Every structure is written in C-alpha cells, then in structure tokens.
C-alpha positions in Angstrom: 86.8 183.7 282.9 89.4 184.3 280.0 92.5 182.6 279.9 94.6 182.2 277.2 96.8 179.6 276.5 99.2 178.1 274.2 101.2 174.7 273.8 105.2 174.8 273.4 107.2 171.8 272.0 110.0 172.4 274.2 112.8 170.0 275.1 110.6 167.1 273.9 108.0 168.0 275.9 104.7 169.6 275.6 104.0 173.0 278.0 100.8 174.2 278.4 101.3 177.6 278.9 98.2 179.5 280.6 97.6 183.5 281.5 94.9 184.6 283.2 93.7 188.3 281.1 91.6 189.5 284.2 94.1 188.7 286.9 97.4 189.7 284.9 95.5 193.5 284.4 94.4 193.9 288.1 97.3 192.5 289.6 100.6 193.6 287.4 100.3 197.3 288.1 103.5 198.7 288.4 105.1 195.5 286.8 104.6 196.9 283.1 107.6 194.5 282.0 105.8 191.4 283.5 102.6 192.1 281.9 104.5 193.4 278.5 106.7 189.9 278.7 103.8 187.1 279.3 101.8 188.9 276.4 105.0 188.7 274.0 105.9 184.6 274.3 102.7 184.0 273.4 103.8 185.1 269.8 107.7 185.2 270.0 108.7 182.5 272.1 112.3 181.7 270.8 111.9 177.8 270.7 115.4 177.2 269.8 116.9 178.5 272.9 114.8 175.5 274.8 115.7 172.9 272.2 119.2 173.5 272.1 120.8 170.7 274.5 121.7 173.6 277.3 121.1 173.5 281.0 117.4 172.9 282.5 116.8 174.8 285.2 114.7 171.8 286.4 117.5 169.8 286.3 120.3 171.3 288.1 121.9 169.3 291.0 123.7 171.7 293.0 122.9 173.9 296.1 122.9 177.9 296.1 123.7 179.4 299.5 120.7 181.1 301.1 118.3 180.3 303.8 114.8 178.4 302.8 112.3 178.5 305.8 109.4 176.4 306.3 106.3 177.6 306.4 103.5 176.3 308.3 99.9 176.1 307.0 100.4 178.5 304.0 97.7 178.8 301.5 99.4 177.7 298.5 99.5 174.2 300.4 95.8 174.3 300.8 94.9 175.5 297.2 97.3 172.5 296.3 95.4 170.3 297.9 92.3 171.4 296.7 93.1 171.0 293.3 94.2 167.8 293.6 90.9 167.0 294.7 88.9 169.0 292.6 90.7 168.0 289.4 91.0 164.7 290.3 89.0 163.4 287.3 90.0 166.1 284.9 93.8 165.6 284.5 95.8 162.2 285.0 99.0 164.5 286.3 99.5 166.3 290.0 100.6 169.2 288.2 98.0 169.9 285.9 95.3 169.4 288.6 97.2 171.8 290.8 98.4 174.4 288.7 95.1 174.7 286.3 92.9 175.0 289.9 94.8 177.7 291.2 94.8 179.4 288.0 91.1 179.4 287.7 89.9 179.8 291.5 93.2 181.6 293.3 92.6 185.2 293.3 96.6 185.9 292.9 97.5 183.5 290.3 98.2 184.8 287.1 100.1 182.7 284.7 101.7 178.8 284.9 104.2 177.0 282.7 105.8 180.5 281.8 108.6 180.1 279.4 112.0 181.5 280.7 115.3 182.0 279.4 119.0 183.3 280.3 122.1 183.5 277.9 125.3 183.0 279.0 126.4 187.1 278.6 123.6 187.7 281.1 125.3 186.7 284.3 128.5 187.0 285.5 130.1 183.4 285.9 127.9 181.4 284.0 129.9 179.2 282.4 131.4 177.8 285.5 127.9 177.6 287.2 126.2 175.7 284.6 129.8 174.3 282.5 128.2 175.1 279.1 127.5 178.9 277.8 124.7 177.0 275.8 121.2 178.8 276.9 119.6 178.4 280.3 115.8 177.5 279.9 112.9 176.6 282.0 109.2 176.7 282.8 107.9 178.3 285.6 105.0 176.3 287.3 102.8 179.0 289.2 103.1 182.9 289.1 101.4 184.6 291.6 101.4 188.6 292.9 100.8 189.1 296.5 101.6 191.8 298.7 103.9 193.6 296.2 106.1 190.8 295.5 105.8 188.9 292.3 106.0 185.2 293.2 107.8 181.9 291.4 106.4 179.0 293.0 107.2 175.3 291.9 104.9 172.5 293.0 107.1 169.7 293.9 104.7 166.4 294.9 107.2 165.1 297.3 108.8 168.9 298.6 110.2 167.9 302.1 112.1 165.4 300.4 113.7 168.0 297.3 117.0 168.9 297.8 117.3 170.9 294.6 114.5 172.5 294.6 115.4 176.0 295.7 117.9 176.3 293.1 115.8 175.6 290.6 113.5 178.2 291.6 116.0 180.6 292.3 117.2 180.6 288.9 113.8 180.8 287.8 113.9 184.4 289.5 117.0 185.2 288.0 115.7 184.5 285.0 112.1 186.8 285.0 113.9 189.6 286.6 116.3 189.8 283.5 113.7 189.4 280.8 111.3 191.5 282.5 113.7 194.1 283.7 112.0 193.9 287.2 114.7 194.0 289.9 115.2 191.3 291.7 114.2 192.4 294.9 110.6 192.2 293.9 110.8 189.1 293.7 109.9 185.7 296.2 110.1 182.5 295.7 108.8 179.0 296.9 107.8 175.4 296.3 105.4 173.5 297.5 103.0 170.0 298.1 99.5 169.7 299.6 101.3 169.6 302.8 104.8 171.7 303.2 105.5 175.0 301.9 109.2 176.6 301.8 110.2 180.3 300.7 113.0 182.3 300.4 114.2 185.5 299.3 116.2 185.7 296.1 119.7 187.8 296.2 121.8 188.5 293.4 125.1 188.6 295.8 124.9 184.8 297.1 126.8 184.0 294.1 130.3 184.0 293.9 131.8 186.5 291.4 133.8 183.8 289.8 130.5 181.4 289.4 131.4 178.8 291.8 128.7 177.6 293.4 129.8 173.8 293.4 131.5 173.7 296.7 128.0 174.6 298.6 
C-alpha cells in the first residue's frame, strides 16, 4: 500500500493531505483532471489562498435550495463505524480514525483532506454569496470514485444535527469541478457519521444569478 502525504499549515491548523496512489491510478480513468490536480497540489499548493482571511467552506451558515436524501444503511456509515473501532488507539480525533481507515481499507476512497479553493471571478454572484471577494477555501474530508461519479464526502460526528453541512459539501464540489475542469454533473455529494448518511446531486442552476442564497 503506497499512500503519499504532506502536512499543510492552513488557516492556523494542520491538515494531512493523503492520496492512495494505487487506487487513484486504477479509479481515475476518464477523470484525468482529478488525477493531475491531486498530484500537483502536493508540490504547488497556493497556501496564501488559505491564510488570507477569506471565507471557509466549513464556516458557511446559509442553506442552498436543493433536496438532500437520507440513505439508510449506506456503506460509508458502516466504514465510519469500523474506522472508529479499528483506530481507537491509533488516533485521538474521530475524523482521523474514519478518514485513514477509509483511505487504507475502502476500495473506492482515493484521498483525504484535499485542499481546494475558488476565486471570486470564477463564480457569478460570488461577492453576494460570501460577502467577500477574498478566495473561498477548504479541505475535503474524503474523495471517493464510485459508479462513474466523483463523490465528495464530509464526515460529521453528529450528521443528523447538521444544518449547513450540505452547503459546505456543495461548494467543495463546485471548487473541485472548477479546479479539475471536470463538469459538475460528474460529481455527487454527501455527509455522514457511523449511523446516518445524507446525499445529493450538486447542480449549477440552483444558484440565483445575483448570488442571493441568504433567503433560503
């Protein structure tokens, strides 16, 4: 098992970006932009985009108007449970327990803590949406490839209590689509814990042209 990793000092915190080299080679067929991006950010990650005081996807506190579906018995919930148990002595925090377990043992998980960003000029209505023109940034918990789609997953220890997790993951998908040049229709999104899983399909047309999402 070959996992490449690097520690990123972003926004006052440390993020261990990891990629499973074998799985990314096997699963990224047709998604060359994703493979290229994930290799490039190891050597050319623009740290200033994360440290400039701009908006963070994980801190967004508004809703995006799309339908989120609850899925009973999804495999990512089972994987989270196994990760919490298997890595209970290996890591202190739940995120690391789940993320590393999935990267090492799940056949579809290719990367964790993926750095991502979006410039104001890259999204219509950006200033209205984020009340800022600084770069939006974040780190995707987990990226999986399954059934011809790139899945963006966020682990939330109490997923059923989350109000804005779908907003966070939605903009992760927007950012990764733009960074890789892969159309948004190829992406799917979700957030989960060891008991609950929520999924949705991200779409461009749900953002009003003037960027006014605050009313939802």
